[in-house]
Steps between C-alpha positions, in 0.01 A plus 500: 500500500373479143617760251262785437303461178639689202358847459242530226599723212360852514304579185288789381199301619662479846536877509143556385375262768689691767357828371144366522557365852654827617826321581795742460747421222869530578739616228877546535769638271799262507820517298681178581423130493545434871262777607248369249533143628458602864206728419326230302560249777334737746199547279541832317231522234680705236873555446594800288844560345478875492730760347611605850725198483716696258574742781553242774699250293672708236538844656272703275409827668145479369286249314502715185842369394412133558518321165245267345754217526522546876128497577161515324200694636164604357445860608298762322154639452194452279704584190705183551196274516552372144854392583383328815224325310755360256707360787195342660391347166848349474420304816692709754304604810537872570453700819423859406694774682360849555582801716870555558658320208874527561598444137296810412631714784631784281154539348331492838728772628633321806398257770173634635173330582255477213124557512484792741269698275165376371622536143819302555309233694259461208794465259643219713166325506479526118853356477410207725178424313678506165760254632232268630320519166833408339508182707704584812436245777572760772578867552788633712442850640836655587484804727154609399266648757322241709166604352609414146605150604183458707277606210675265262472215750128568528435516127754291305445126439866418569717522813641843579834508680625798701859614496492805720133549415341433836339195652169480312610291202481124458869459581825672583838509325832588661855497374716242677795736530277743691409225747870475591613862442739399226454826310645742756477805279126541541220328689164569331226623728281205410764237582557331834838370615437172683867425570791731431764274348755778450642491858505121486687501168743762627571294811557179303726663240699680772555178691607324182751777426634482857543125477690530174727770643579291807533183287237319701303437183529266328584270788582127507136391470461704182824375344611188312851367582719247327577170670831554689687233302373636170601846615850381585533349157366809330719738700810286435440475128432872474798583728263702715744546787272712717240225506762229549632686805147516637443133434827411669343598831202272442505129589484271200183293474554136586478255209158340473 
């Protein structure tokens, strides 16, 4: 069977074409190379290295303490449009991020859905429009009301991606650790656990520990041994009597 043709690179034009065709865009937050490789192989449209990785990988209790060196994100509102425009002009594509912006959690007053009031919804729309005007190729709506994401999808010229913002946008984003329940401390309402890896990991680690305690791991197939004659020479030269006694019970290999 011939190898499958190489997947074509996903570009901003690809995303715009999907938007116009009404074909949902898939976006995934991934924090490690292997997850990224697998996701790309399966056809994920957008991979995002989000600040949540600081919690999953490095143990931060929130994204607020994640450093710039650990991850870069472009969150904000209309007042950050000039900064975003400078990044875009430097040749770096930017996906705008509105709604719950974890890096600004203290200012938002906690993790609560945005856009419940008409006034707040209008502010979010203004933020999104300013980001598009600044050159953003897409807008991510994180935990806004569904209506905000729907309105933006109906009116903006770029793809709108929902992260906990309903199913009316051009695409959906989810965090890979939520797919597998790797952040046990809290499961966001908008996330869906597709496979709970925690019991599987617990089982594997427990079995490993048991095998170590009973000395069944590592076994012969996972171990490299010296050639018996070389071992005899080594043990003799080192005066390793314990090993010489053991070797004394083994038949010597016939000369070749």
